[in-house]
C-alpha positions in Angstrom: -9.6 63.7 15.6 -11.6 66.1 17.7 -13.5 65.3 20.9 -17.1 64.7 19.7 -18.4 63.9 23.2 -21.1 66.6 23.0 -22.3 65.3 19.7 -22.3 61.7 20.7 -24.1 62.3 24.0 -27.4 62.5 22.2 -29.5 59.3 22.9 -30.5 59.3 19.2 -26.9 59.3 18.0 -25.9 56.7 20.6 -28.5 54.4 19.3 -27.4 55.1 15.8 -23.9 54.1 16.8 -25.3 50.9 18.2 -27.4 49.8 15.2 -24.4 50.7 12.9 -22.6 47.8 14.5 -25.3 45.4 13.2 -25.3 44.4 9.5 -28.7 45.2 8.1 -28.8 45.2 4.3 -32.1 44.4 2.6 -32.9 40.7 3.2 -30.4 40.5 6.1 -32.5 42.2 8.8 -33.0 39.3 11.3 -30.2 40.4 13.6 -31.4 44.1 13.8 -35.0 42.9 14.2 -34.0 40.6 17.1 -32.0 43.5 18.7 -35.2 45.6 18.8 -37.3 42.8 20.2 -34.8 42.3 23.0 -34.6 46.1 23.6 -38.4 46.2 24.0 -38.6 43.1 26.3 -35.9 44.5 28.6 -38.1 47.6 29.1 -41.3 45.7 29.6 -42.8 47.1 26.4 -45.4 45.3 24.2 -43.6 43.9 21.2 -44.3 41.6 18.3 -42.1 40.3 15.5 -43.7 38.8 12.3 -42.4 36.4 9.7 -41.0 39.2 7.6 -39.0 40.4 10.7 -41.1 43.6 11.0 -41.3 44.7 14.6 -44.1 46.6 16.3 -43.4 48.1 19.8 -46.1 49.8 21.8 -45.7 52.1 24.8 -48.5 53.1 27.2 -49.6 56.7 27.2 -48.3 59.1 29.8 -50.7 60.0 32.6 -53.3 62.5 31.3 -52.8 61.5 27.7 -54.8 58.3 27.7 -57.6 59.7 25.6 -55.5 61.4 23.0 -55.2 59.8 19.5 -52.4 57.3 19.3 -49.3 58.2 17.4 -47.5 55.8 15.1 -43.8 56.4 14.4 -42.5 54.3 11.4 -39.1 53.7 9.8 -37.4 50.9 8.0 -34.6 48.6 9.3 -32.8 47.9 6.0 -30.1 50.0 4.3 -28.6 50.2 0.9 -25.2 48.4 0.9 -22.7 50.0 -1.4 -19.0 50.7 -1.1 -16.1 52.2 -3.0 -14.4 49.7 -5.2 -11.1 49.9 -3.3 -12.8 49.3 0.1 -12.8 45.9 1.8 -16.1 45.5 3.6 -18.4 42.5 4.1 -22.0 43.9 4.5 -23.2 40.6 5.8 -20.8 40.6 8.8 -18.9 43.9 9.2 -20.2 46.9 11.2 -20.3 50.3 9.5 -17.2 52.3 10.4 -18.4 55.8 11.5 -16.4 58.9 11.0 -17.2 62.0 13.0 -16.4 65.2 11.0 -17.6 68.4 12.7 -21.4 68.3 12.7 -21.5 65.4 10.2 -21.4 61.6 10.6 -19.9 59.8 7.6 -19.0 56.3 6.8 -15.5 55.1 5.8 -15.9 54.2 2.1 -19.3 52.7 2.4 -22.9 53.8 2.6 -23.8 55.2 6.0 -27.2 53.7 6.6 -28.8 56.9 7.9 -31.6 55.9 5.5 -33.3 54.8 7.5 -31.1 54.2 10.5 -31.9 57.6 11.9 -35.6 56.7 12.2 -34.7 53.5 14.0 -32.5 55.4 16.4 -35.2 58.0 17.0 -37.7 55.4 17.6 -35.5 53.6 20.1 -34.6 56.8 21.9 -38.3 57.8 22.2 -39.2 54.4 23.6 -36.4 54.5 26.1 -37.2 58.0 27.4 -39.8 58.1 30.2 -39.5 61.9 30.6 -41.3 62.7 27.4 -45.1 63.0 27.8 -46.9 61.3 25.0 -50.2 59.7 23.9 -50.5 55.9 23.1 -47.3 55.3 21.1 -46.6 52.6 18.5 -43.3 52.4 16.8 -43.2 50.3 13.6 -39.9 49.0 12.2 -40.3 47.5 8.8 -38.0 45.5 6.6 -37.0 45.4 2.9 -38.1 48.9 2.2 -35.1 49.5 -0.2 -36.1 46.7 -2.5 -39.9 47.2 -2.8 -41.7 47.9 0.5 -41.9 44.2 1.1 -42.0 44.5 4.9 -44.6 47.2 5.0 -46.8 45.1 2.7 -46.6 42.2 5.2 -47.7 44.2 8.3 -50.8 42.8 10.0 -53.0 45.9 10.1 -55.2 44.7 12.9 -52.2 45.1 15.3 -52.1 48.8 14.7 -54.5 51.1 16.6 -52.9 54.5 16.3 -54.6 57.3 14.4 -51.7 59.5 13.3 -48.8 58.0 11.4 -45.4 59.8 11.0 -43.0 58.1 8.6 -39.5 59.2 9.5 -37.9 58.7 6.2 -37.4 62.2 4.9 -34.3 64.4 4.8 -34.8 67.7 6.5 -35.4 68.2 10.2 -38.6 70.1 10.9 -40.1 69.6 7.4 -43.1 67.4 6.8 -43.1 65.6 3.4 -46.6 65.2 1.9 -45.6 62.9 -1.0 -42.7 61.5 -3.0 -41.6 60.3 -6.4 -42.3 56.7 -7.4 -40.1 54.2 -9.1 -40.4 51.5 -11.7 -38.5 48.2 -12.2 -38.3 46.8 -15.7 -37.1 43.5 -17.0 -35.5 43.6 -20.4 -34.6 40.6 -22.7 -31.7 41.3 -25.1 -31.2 38.6 -27.8 -27.4 38.7 -27.5 -25.3 36.8 -30.0 -21.8 35.8 -28.9 -19.1 35.5 -31.5 -15.4 34.5 -31.4 -13.2 37.5 -31.3 -11.6 38.4 -34.6 -7.8 38.5 -34.1 -7.6 41.7 -36.0 -9.5 43.5 -33.2 -7.6 45.3 -30.5 -8.9 45.0 -27.0 -9.3 47.9 -24.6 -10.6 48.2 -21.0 -12.4 51.4 -20.2 -13.2 52.4 -16.6 -15.3 55.3 -15.5 -15.2 56.4 -11.9 -14.8 59.3 -9.5 -18.3 60.9 -9.9 -20.3 62.5 -7.1 -22.9 59.8 -6.9 -25.9 60.1 -4.5 -29.3 58.7 -3.8 -31.9 58.5 -6.6 -34.6 59.6 -4.2 -33.1 63.0 -3.0 -30.4 63.7 -5.6 -32.0 62.7 -8.8 -33.0 66.4 -9.5 -29.4 67.7 -9.0 -28.2 66.8 -12.5 -25.5 64.4 -11.2 -24.0 62.0 -13.7 -24.5 58.3 -13.4 -21.5 56.2 -14.5 -23.7 53.5 -16.1 -25.5 56.2 -18.2 -22.2 57.9 -19.2 -20.7 54.6 -20.2 -23.7 53.7 -22.4 -23.4 57.1 -24.1 -19.7 56.7 -24.7 -20.1 53.2 -26.2 -23.0 54.4 -28.4 -20.9 57.4 -29.6 -18.0 55.1 -30.3 -20.1 52.6 -32.2 -21.1 55.4 -34.6 -17.5 56.0 -35.5 -15.9 52.6 -35.3 -16.7 48.9 -35.7 -16.7 47.7 -32.1 -17.7 44.6 -30.3 -18.6 44.6 -26.6 -16.9 41.9 -24.5 -18.1 42.7 -21.0 -19.8 45.6 -19.1 -20.5 45.9 -15.4 -21.8 48.6 -13.2 -23.6 49.2 -9.9 -26.4 46.9 -8.8 -28.5 49.0 -6.5 -31.6 50.5 -7.9 -31.5 53.6 -5.8 -27.8 54.5 -5.9 -26.5 56.9 -8.5 -23.4 55.0 -9.6 -20.1 56.8 -9.1 
């Protein structure tokens, strides 16, 4: 492994390393939320944590910037927790194992959590740096974004006074995103009838894996295959040629992950 000291000296990446040690899947954000509260208190910053574990941290403006409109920096604490099937990892307790590869940071067989850990790291680095001149600054860390914006919906609006909000949850540095695609969650009821297996039937196990995968937000337009969709197509095609019964089917459980 090369010496990545130059890459890792960035305060943003140092904070990303720190938060990567803290399990923070959706619904499991108390530990990372408490970490940010303690971070703010140690630096004498105004901070509040609500019942949803959202955290708001405020920093006084630099001298000469008191009358400028306040800036709000916002990102979410939770990450999507997925792993390769052959990887042993407990997302409730284990840190993310980072791999430095050239200019890239990767995770060892799991999701990395850069969505939206990079915004959390940026916010912490900004709050910690007293050399940057800035207007009144508010950094908002929300929870449960990956499962429905639940944290953002619970924010007490009266606590926010800034006039310009920057949501740091896009992909390209130096590019402002003016909008995004939405999503929909559906609940389907299938009147399944279970039957005893006919002894004349032969049982087969079919596994589909090794696809590229990706995030449904940024990779959905790239034409990447989803293992769940391919398996459904395969079974449908098979049923048109043979008399088959389905015993069991299982795939990924994350709404925003393209299953590999």
